[in-house]
C-alpha positions as CSV (number, residue, x, y, z in Angstrom):
1,M,109.3,136.4,174.4
2,A,105.4,136.1,174.1
3,T,104.2,136.8,170.4
4,G,103.1,140.1,170.0
5,S,104.0,143.1,167.5
6,V,107.7,143.9,167.5
7,Y,108.5,148.1,168.4
8,S,112.1,148.7,168.2
9,G,113.7,145.5,169.7
10,V,110.8,145.7,172.4
11,V,107.7,143.5,172.1
12,S,104.5,146.2,172.1
13,Y,101.0,144.5,173.6
14,L,98.8,147.8,173.3
15,G,96.7,146.1,171.5
16,E,96.7,143.0,173.5
17,L,95.3,145.4,176.3
18,F,91.8,145.4,175.2
19,L,91.9,141.6,174.0
20,T,93.6,140.1,177.1
21,A,91.1,139.9,180.6
22,R,89.0,137.3,182.8
23,R,87.5,140.3,183.9
24,P,85.3,141.9,181.3
25,N,87.1,145.2,181.9
26,T,84.0,147.3,180.2
27,T,85.7,150.9,180.9
28,L,89.0,149.8,179.2
29,K,87.0,148.5,175.9
30,L,84.6,151.0,175.3
31,L,87.4,153.6,175.7
32,G,89.4,152.1,173.1
33,G,86.6,150.6,171.0
34,M,85.2,154.0,170.6
35,Q,88.3,155.5,169.8
36,N,89.2,152.3,167.2
37,M,91.6,150.8,169.5
38,S,93.7,154.3,168.9
39,I,95.2,156.1,171.6
40,Q,95.7,159.8,171.8
41,K,99.5,160.9,172.2
42,T,100.7,163.2,175.1
43,S,104.2,164.4,174.8
44,A,104.3,164.9,178.7
45,K,103.1,163.5,182.0
46,E,100.0,165.9,182.3
47,F,98.3,166.3,179.3
48,P,94.9,168.7,179.0
49,I,91.3,167.8,179.4
50,G,89.7,170.6,177.9
51,V,89.9,174.6,178.2
52,F,86.5,175.8,179.4
53,Y,84.8,179.3,179.6
54,D,81.5,181.0,180.9
55,L,79.1,183.2,179.3
56,R,76.4,185.2,181.2
57,A,73.0,184.0,181.3
58,P,70.6,184.0,178.5
59,S,68.5,187.4,178.1
60,Q,66.7,189.6,174.9
61,P,69.0,192.6,174.5
62,A,67.2,196.0,174.7
63,N,70.2,198.1,172.2
64,L,69.2,201.6,171.2
65,E,69.4,203.0,167.7
66,G,72.6,204.6,167.2
67,A,74.2,203.9,171.2
68,N,77.7,203.4,172.0
69,A,78.9,200.2,172.3
70,P,77.9,198.3,175.9
71,A,80.8,197.7,178.3
72,A,83.4,194.8,177.4
73,Q,83.4,191.9,178.9
74,Y,86.3,189.7,179.3
75,R,86.2,186.1,179.3
76,T,88.5,183.8,181.0
77,L,89.9,180.6,180.1
78,T,89.7,178.2,182.4
79,Q,91.7,174.3,181.7
80,A,91.6,171.3,183.5
81,T,93.8,168.6,182.9
82,N,94.5,164.9,183.6
83,V,98.3,162.7,184.0
84,I,99.7,159.9,183.1
85,Q,100.7,156.7,185.2
86,I,102.8,153.7,185.2
87,F,101.8,150.3,184.7
88,Q,104.8,147.7,185.3
89,E,105.0,144.3,186.1
90,G,107.9,141.6,186.3
91,V,108.1,138.2,184.8
92,N,110.7,136.0,186.2
93,M,111.3,132.6,184.6
94,T,113.3,129.9,185.7
95,Y,115.0,127.1,183.3
96,L,113.1,124.8,185.4
97,A,110.0,125.7,185.1
98,A,110.1,126.7,180.9
99,S,111.1,123.0,180.9
100,D,108.6,121.7,183.3
101,N,104.9,120.7,181.9
102,T,103.6,119.7,185.2
103,V,100.1,121.7,185.8
104,S,98.5,121.7,189.0
105,G,100.9,118.1,190.0
106,V,99.7,116.2,187.1
107,V,102.4,115.0,184.9
108,P,101.2,115.5,181.3
109,I,101.1,112.7,178.7
110,P,104.5,113.4,176.3
111,Q,103.0,112.7,173.4
112,A,100.4,115.4,174.5
113,K,102.8,118.1,174.6
114,Q,104.0,117.6,170.8
115,Q,100.3,117.7,169.5
116,G,99.8,121.0,171.1
117,E,97.5,119.9,173.3
118,V,99.1,121.1,176.6
119,I,99.2,124.5,178.0
120,N,101.7,125.2,180.1
121,P,101.1,127.6,182.9
122,R,105.2,127.6,183.9
123,S,105.8,129.0,180.3
124,E,106.8,132.6,179.7
125,E,104.3,133.3,176.8
126,W,101.4,132.1,179.8
127,Q,103.1,134.3,182.2
128,V,103.3,137.6,180.0
129,M,99.9,137.3,178.7
130,R,99.0,137.2,182.6
131,A,100.9,140.0,183.4
132,L,99.1,142.1,180.6
133,E,95.5,140.6,182.2
134,T,97.1,142.1,185.4
135,V,97.8,145.8,183.5
136,A,94.5,145.6,181.9
137,Q,92.4,145.3,185.2
138,D,94.2,147.6,186.9
139,A,94.2,149.9,183.6
140,N,89.9,149.4,184.0
141,Y,89.8,150.4,187.6
142,S,92.1,153.2,187.4
143,F,90.6,154.8,184.5
144,L,87.0,154.4,186.2
145,N,88.2,155.4,189.9
146,G,91.5,156.6,190.0
147,A,92.3,159.1,192.4
148,Y,94.3,162.1,191.3
149,A,97.9,162.8,192.0
150,N,100.4,164.8,190.3
151,P,103.3,165.0,192.3
152,A,106.5,167.0,191.8
153,D,108.9,164.4,192.3
154,P,107.4,160.8,190.4
155,T,110.3,159.3,191.5
156,S,108.9,159.1,195.5
157,T,105.4,159.9,195.1
158,A,103.5,157.8,192.4
159,L,101.3,159.6,189.1
160,K,97.8,158.3,189.6
161,T,95.4,158.9,186.8
162,R,92.2,160.6,187.7
163,G,89.4,158.3,187.2
164,I,86.0,159.0,185.1
165,L,84.0,158.9,188.2
166,T,86.1,160.8,190.3
167,A,86.5,163.8,188.3
168,I,82.6,164.1,188.2
169,A,81.0,166.8,189.8
170,T,78.5,169.2,188.2
171,N,76.2,166.3,188.0
172,Y,76.1,164.5,190.9
173,I,73.0,163.5,192.1
174,D,72.8,161.5,196.3
175,K,69.8,159.7,196.9
176,S,71.6,157.1,199.5
177,A,69.6,158.5,201.8
178,D,66.2,157.3,200.9
179,V,65.1,153.8,202.5
180,A,64.5,150.3,200.4
181,P,63.9,152.4,197.2
182,T,60.6,151.1,195.3
183,V,61.1,150.0,191.3
184,A,59.1,153.1,190.4
185,Q,61.2,155.3,192.5
186,Y,64.7,153.1,191.0
187,K,63.2,154.4,187.7
188,A,63.2,158.1,188.8
189,Y,66.4,157.7,189.7
190,V,67.6,157.1,185.9
191,E,64.8,159.2,184.9
192,L,66.3,162.1,187.2
193,A,69.6,161.3,186.0
194,T,69.2,161.6,182.2
195,K,67.1,164.5,182.7
196,T,70.0,166.3,184.6
197,L,72.8,165.5,182.1
198,T,70.5,166.3,179.1
199,A,70.0,169.4,180.6
200,T,73.5,170.4,181.4
201,T,74.8,169.6,178.3
202,G,71.9,170.3,176.2
203,Y,72.4,167.7,174.6
204,N,70.1,164.3,173.9
205,P,71.4,160.6,174.6
206,D,72.8,159.5,171.6
207,D,74.8,155.7,170.9
208,T,77.8,156.8,172.6
209,W,75.7,157.5,176.1
210,V,76.4,154.1,178.3
211,I,74.9,153.6,181.8
212,Q,77.6,151.7,183.9
213,A,76.7,149.8,187.1
214,G,78.0,147.1,189.3
215,A,75.9,144.0,189.5
216,D,73.4,144.9,192.0
217,Q,72.7,147.9,190.1
218,F,72.4,146.5,186.6
219,N,70.2,144.5,188.4
220,N,68.0,147.5,189.8
221,I,68.1,149.7,186.3
222,Q,66.7,146.2,184.4
223,A,63.7,145.9,187.4
224,A,62.7,149.5,187.4
225,Y,62.6,149.2,183.1
226,E,61.2,145.4,182.9
227,G,57.2,146.0,181.6
228,K,57.3,149.6,181.1
229,T,58.5,150.6,177.7
230,T,59.5,148.9,174.7
231,P,61.8,145.6,176.2
232,P,65.6,145.8,175.9
233,Y,67.4,144.2,173.3
234,D,71.1,143.5,173.2
235,R,73.6,145.2,171.0
236,E,77.5,144.7,170.5
237,V,80.0,147.4,171.0
238,A,83.7,146.9,171.3
239,G,83.0,143.1,172.1
240,L,80.7,143.9,174.5
241,K,77.1,142.8,174.6
242,L,74.8,146.2,176.3
243,R,71.5,146.2,176.6
244,Q,69.3,149.3,175.8
245,I,66.8,151.0,177.5
246,Y,64.3,153.3,176.8
247,T,64.2,156.3,178.7
248,R,61.9,159.9,178.5
249,F,65.0,161.5,177.1
250,G,66.1,158.6,174.7
251,I,67.5,155.4,174.3
252,L,70.6,154.8,176.8
253,N,73.2,151.7,176.8
254,L,73.6,149.3,179.8
255,A,76.7,148.0,180.6
256,L,78.1,145.9,184.0
257,D,81.3,147.2,185.0
258,P,82.4,145.2,188.4
259,D,84.5,147.9,189.1
260,M,81.5,150.2,189.9
261,P,81.0,150.9,193.4
262,A,78.4,148.9,195.1
263,D,76.0,152.6,195.9
264,K,76.6,154.1,192.5
265,F,75.9,154.3,188.6
266,A,77.0,156.5,186.2
267,I,75.8,158.2,182.9
268,L,79.1,158.1,180.6
269,N,79.2,159.6,177.5
270,Y,82.5,158.0,175.7
271,G,82.1,160.1,172.8
272,V,84.0,162.5,174.6
273,M,87.0,159.9,176.0
274,G,89.6,158.3,175.0
275,I,93.1,156.9,176.3
276,V,96.0,158.7,176.8
277,G,99.6,157.4,176.2
278,L,102.9,159.0,176.7
279,E,105.5,156.9,174.8
280,V,108.9,155.7,175.3
281,P,111.5,156.6,172.8
282,N,111.9,153.6,170.5
283,K,109.8,151.2,172.5
284,G,106.3,152.3,172.8
285,Y,103.2,152.8,175.0
286,L,102.9,149.1,177.0
287,F,105.5,147.1,176.1
288,E,107.7,144.0,177.3
289,E,111.6,144.2,177.4
290,P,114.0,142.2,179.0
291,L,116.0,142.7,181.9
292,A,119.3,141.8,183.0
293,K,119.8,138.2,183.2
294,T,120.9,136.3,186.7
295,G,121.7,132.7,186.9
296,S,119.7,130.6,185.3
297,T,116.5,133.0,185.1
298,D,115.3,134.9,182.2
299,K,113.9,138.2,183.7
300,T,111.4,140.8,181.6
301,Q,108.8,143.5,182.3
302,I,105.4,144.6,181.0
303,Y,105.9,148.7,181.1
304,G,103.4,151.2,179.7
305,Q,102.6,155.2,180.5
306,L,99.0,155.1,179.9
307,G,96.2,157.7,181.5
308,V,92.5,158.7,180.8
309,D,91.1,161.3,179.4
310,H,87.8,161.7,180.6
311,G,86.3,165.1,179.1
312,P,84.3,167.8,180.4
313,E,83.0,166.3,183.8
314,F,80.0,167.8,183.3
315,M,79.4,165.6,180.4
316,H,78.6,162.5,182.4
317,A,76.2,161.8,185.1
318,L,76.6,160.1,189.0
319,L,74.3,159.2,190.8
320,K,74.5,157.7,194.3
321,V,71.8,155.2,195.5
322,P,71.3,152.7,198.2
323,T,73.1,149.6,198.3
324,G,71.4,146.1,197.5
325,L,68.7,145.0,195.2
326,L,65.1,145.5,194.9
327,Y,64.2,142.1,193.9
């Protein structure tokens, strides 16, 4: 097996999930980075996101001296939940594949292999790391865009975790009908999303607030703020380079994530989010284990049970805008 953390006879790869990626996997890294690569543990496939209640609108009381207590108001609780989902990849390695170091049809020099200069893409270790890379990109996409499914029978219908974007309802703003928005209009979009989120939550932006966008919208946000405020600068969070922009309500981080829809950008509060794992007894949350051997082929699987705690949905904002570049 490839090198990893040994966990009761299997190899655990939870840490490598955050480190292995051909894609940036921004959402995954920020979720892990903000939580110091820790994982929130659950003991069931469904887990709570939060418990909520409502109060009446604020007003100035007019209570009389000596009066009886006003009629009691019964306040009910509601709970939001999400589920984990299964990530599973198979790795098969034949004896010949493990022995043959040919790379793209080119036969390596034997002594180069002895000096450790050749990476064999057909080796088990290399294939396992690519399987982990696949899990990482699928987790990033699912934690951001996942469509919720909590079937009664997960053996016939798959569990699916609800993604952060899918959860947002309170602070959803639709500006997609605007035709060819200008730079000034686009800056107004960002300010509107920030104002809406600030008014809803009662908080000003802090270091955990991130504007997340795909390539086009990332470009448009940058274009909208060039020359308008103090020039943006870079900072590093969870191994990612983040830009910072100065809105009227405070400083926001700006992150590029290719898994964001082309017609949306979001303001996400990573301070209220985390990754949730359902542990497989004596194995872990994400691990590699051998499968039944057949003939001259070694078989293993990567398996994990993970979901996203996206926090209260009103702690984030999502804005739908026209697609395309401003310039």
